[in-house]
C-alpha positions, 0 to 999 in steps of 0.5 A: 551499522547505520549512521544516525539520521541516515535514511536508505531505501530498502532496495539500495540496502538490499543490494548492498547487503546481498550481492549475487544472492549471497550476503556480503560484508563491507563498509560503504564508502563515499568519495572525499569530493562527494557533495554529501561528504563535503556538506556533512563531514561530521556525519560521514566519517573520513576513512582515508585521504580519498574516502569517507564512510557512507553511513552503512556497514555490515561487519562481524559481530565479534568485533563488538566485544572489542568495544570493552577495551576502548574508552567508554565515553567514545561514540560506539558507532564510530569506534566500531567503524575503526575496529572494522577498518583495523580488521580489514573489512572490505570497503565497498563504494556506494553506487552513484545511482543510489546517491541520486534522489532519495535512496541515500538521504541524510535527515537534515532537511524538512523538505527532503524528509517530507519527500522521503515520507511520500516516497515511503508511503507511495511504495507501500501502497498498491499501484492504482488502476485506471479501470478501478476508479473508486479503488484508486480514489481509496489509494489516493486518500491513503497517500494523502493522510499523514503517516502519524494519523494512519491508525486513527484514519483507519478507525474513522473509515471503518466507523464511517463504512458501518454507519453508511451501510446502516443508512443504505439499508434504511433507505432501501427499506424506506423505498428509495433504491437510488439513494440506498445504492448511492449511499452503499457506494460511499460505504464501500469506498470508506471500507476500501479506505479502511483496508488501504489504511490497514495495509499501509500501517502493516507495511510501514510497521514491517509486519505481515498484513492481517489477511483476515481483515481483507477477507472479512471486509470483502465478505461483508461488502459482498453480502451487503451489496447483494442485500442492497440490490435485493431490497432496492427495487422492493421485494414485493414488486420483484419476481422470485426468479429475479431475486437471484440476479444480484448474486449471479451478477456479483458472483460473475464479477468476482470470477472475472476479477480473479480469472481474467488476464486482461488489463481492465479486469480490475473493474470487476472488483470495484464494488463502489463503482458497481453500486454507483452504476446500479444507483444510476440505473435504479434512478432511471427505473432500470435496475433489473435491466442493468443487472442483466446487462452486467451479468451478460457483460461478465459472461462475455468477459469470461468467454473471451478469456477462455477463447484467448 
């Protein structure tokens, strides 16, 4: 049972329901002199002289049958609470640590609710890595978007990524490699935002995220990045042996991102950062040299990992 308007963190609720790995019945209680009980006595029902109900209880389902014998106009939750107390369900005090911050929050204050919303969204997203700056930017963008707009924002990010990819390809074919790669970097960032939106929506809806979306986006990004790098210098001016450089470079980056245990391994999975780097190199006329340097750096990373 959960009192109407009470927001409890997943961790606190889990600790109350499971103790030493086993499910425990019980009625959560607050001291009568606690600030929550004193400020909101109508929400935290008094149990006895020293305790109030804390808004959470795990009781036997068979006690619900007894509601049929009680007046039909009563509050079902409070009646169940009384039935549970009469059945001598154990009362378990809420830990003081749960009552601090937003772990045990009554939905009465707009500022508290906004803060709880930010906490919920932040906890549903992966932690940003300083070694993957554009990936971190996608996470920050997902945090900044109101939860009510997650679905629409994800669709807009997906459309933006597609349009930007088409624009990048057109720029590459037109002979503007630096602009094409820069546009591709923004397209990858939009795709990352879409993935974060989809991940966040899945977590907030308490359903398993669709992994095929992440895999599909990763595959499209890899193929698009490879195509851009092949087209950017101009196929006619590049030797056939050099056309394999993008595949080798990006393949090594994928291996590094999955195999390396170093803290900075996330940098090898930041496709937008890679494209931004290659865009600068293309602007300086050093794209092929940048691809070779990138491949050598990835190879060195793998050798260091193996030696460690």
